[in-house]
C-alpha positions as CSV (number, residue, x, y, z in Angstrom):
1,X,-16.0,-14.0,-12.3
2,X,-12.9,-11.9,-12.0
3,X,-12.6,-8.8,-9.9
4,X,-10.5,-6.2,-11.7
5,X,-11.0,-3.2,-9.5
6,X,-8.2,-1.0,-8.2
7,X,-7.7,-0.5,-4.5
8,X,-7.8,2.9,-2.7
9,X,-4.1,2.9,-1.9
10,X,-3.2,1.9,-5.4
11,X,-5.3,4.7,-6.9
12,X,-3.9,7.2,-4.5
13,X,-0.4,6.1,-5.3
14,X,-1.0,6.4,-9.0
15,X,-2.4,9.9,-8.5
16,X,0.7,10.9,-6.4
17,X,3.1,9.5,-9.1
18,X,1.2,11.4,-11.8
19,X,1.3,14.7,-9.8
20,X,5.0,14.2,-9.1
21,X,5.9,13.5,-12.8
22,X,3.9,16.5,-13.9
23,X,5.7,18.7,-11.4
24,X,2.6,19.7,-9.5
25,X,4.0,18.4,-6.2
26,X,7.6,18.6,-5.1
27,X,7.5,15.8,-2.5
28,X,10.3,13.2,-2.2
29,X,9.7,9.9,-4.0
30,X,9.5,8.3,-0.5
31,X,6.3,10.2,0.2
32,X,5.0,9.7,-3.3
33,X,5.3,5.9,-3.1
34,X,4.0,5.7,0.5
35,X,0.5,4.4,-0.5
36,X,2.2,1.4,-2.2
37,X,4.3,0.7,0.9
38,X,1.3,0.9,3.2
39,X,-0.3,-2.0,1.4
40,X,2.8,-4.1,1.9
41,X,3.1,-3.2,5.6
42,X,-0.6,-4.0,6.2
43,X,-0.2,-7.4,4.5
44,X,2.9,-8.2,6.6
45,X,1.2,-7.2,9.8
46,X,-1.8,-9.4,9.1
47,X,0.4,-12.4,8.4
48,X,2.4,-11.8,11.6
49,X,-0.7,-11.4,13.7
50,X,-2.1,-14.6,12.1
51,X,1.1,-16.5,12.8
52,X,1.2,-15.3,16.4
53,X,-2.5,-16.3,16.9
54,X,-1.8,-19.8,15.4
55,X,1.2,-20.2,17.6
56,X,-0.6,-19.4,20.9
57,X,-3.7,-21.2,19.9
58,X,-2.0,-24.6,20.3
């Protein structure tokens, strides 16, 4: 079975992009795309923490 749900950050990012394109918000694109960047940063942090844990576990 395949899970095809959308994440909270992705949904928030899509809402921000739609609001920016319709002119409802006047934020910079950096703030509009922040929910997408947060996902990447969280993933990188998890990988780094895992690598550090594996390194010191030896």
